[in-house]
PLY file of the C-alpha trace (Angstrom):
ply
format ascii 1.0
element vertex 92
property float x
property float y
property float z
element edge 91
property int vertex1
property int vertex2
end_header
239.42 140.02 -40.67
238.50 136.34 -40.49
236.10 135.15 -37.83
236.87 131.99 -35.91
233.80 130.88 -34.01
235.80 129.07 -31.32
238.17 131.82 -30.20
236.89 135.04 -31.75
238.36 137.14 -34.56
241.64 136.17 -36.20
243.55 138.63 -38.35
245.41 137.82 -41.56
248.82 138.28 -39.90
248.06 135.52 -37.38
247.06 133.17 -40.18
250.23 133.99 -42.15
252.44 133.33 -39.10
250.66 130.02 -38.56
251.16 128.97 -42.19
254.85 129.94 -42.15
255.33 127.98 -38.93
253.63 124.94 -40.49
255.67 125.19 -43.71
258.97 125.35 -41.81
258.15 122.69 -39.28
260.36 119.56 -39.06
259.08 116.57 -40.92
257.86 118.39 -44.00
258.03 116.20 -47.08
260.88 116.76 -49.50
260.67 116.79 -53.29
264.21 115.31 -53.38
264.55 113.02 -50.35
262.23 110.08 -49.84
263.84 108.81 -46.62
266.87 109.47 -44.48
268.42 107.56 -41.61
271.53 107.81 -39.48
273.83 105.12 -38.07
275.44 106.58 -34.94
278.00 103.76 -34.72
279.48 104.31 -38.19
278.45 108.02 -38.46
276.78 107.26 -41.76
273.87 109.24 -43.14
271.80 107.20 -45.59
269.68 109.14 -48.06
267.06 107.50 -50.24
266.10 109.83 -53.06
262.61 109.94 -54.55
264.09 108.21 -57.61
264.89 105.20 -55.41
268.65 105.71 -55.55
270.38 105.31 -52.18
273.60 107.01 -51.06
275.62 106.68 -47.86
277.39 109.83 -46.68
280.38 108.93 -44.46
281.71 110.53 -41.27
278.70 112.78 -40.77
278.45 114.00 -37.17
275.15 113.29 -35.47
274.69 117.02 -34.84
274.71 117.60 -38.63
272.00 114.95 -39.04
269.96 116.62 -36.27
270.25 119.98 -38.02
269.19 118.43 -41.31
266.06 117.02 -39.66
265.17 120.55 -38.52
266.00 122.29 -41.81
263.16 124.06 -43.59
264.40 122.45 -46.82
266.16 119.14 -46.39
267.09 119.06 -50.07
268.82 122.44 -49.85
270.60 121.39 -46.66
271.76 118.22 -48.40
273.07 120.18 -51.39
274.72 123.03 -49.48
276.06 121.25 -46.40
276.27 117.47 -46.80
277.31 117.01 -50.43
280.03 119.66 -50.25
281.73 118.26 -47.18
281.20 114.50 -46.79
282.31 111.58 -48.94
279.55 109.42 -50.33
278.98 106.06 -51.94
276.07 104.87 -54.06
274.38 101.87 -52.42
271.63 100.92 -54.86
0 1
1 2
2 3
3 4
4 5
5 6
6 7
7 8
8 9
9 10
10 11
11 12
12 13
13 14
14 15
15 16
16 17
17 18
18 19
19 20
20 21
21 22
22 23
23 24
24 25
25 26
26 27
27 28
28 29
29 30
30 31
31 32
32 33
33 34
34 35
35 36
36 37
37 38
38 39
39 40
40 41
41 42
42 43
43 44
44 45
45 46
46 47
47 48
48 49
49 50
50 51
51 52
52 53
53 54
54 55
55 56
56 57
57 58
58 59
59 60
60 61
61 62
62 63
63 64
64 65
65 66
66 67
67 68
68 69
69 70
70 71
71 72
72 73
73 74
74 75
75 76
76 77
77 78
78 79
79 80
80 81
81 82
82 83
83 84
84 85
85 86
86 87
87 88
88 89
89 90
90 91
């Protein structure tokens, strides 16, 4: 058992749940994606990879972009959902 002076004892399970929640929270950095943005007028998802290469993925629904933002692994979501379904073009 770990003692927390502010709120009393904290067990290991509570700490593990907290760490899992933090790890899966939106906004976690990606080892693949440096930046992503979405143009709701053209339905284009722009991905900037950590290498600096930029790709535009066409006709991506905004709901798909919203799900990607919430994904525990944005790189896996990109590989398993976006790349398999949407056409893309290298920008830079």
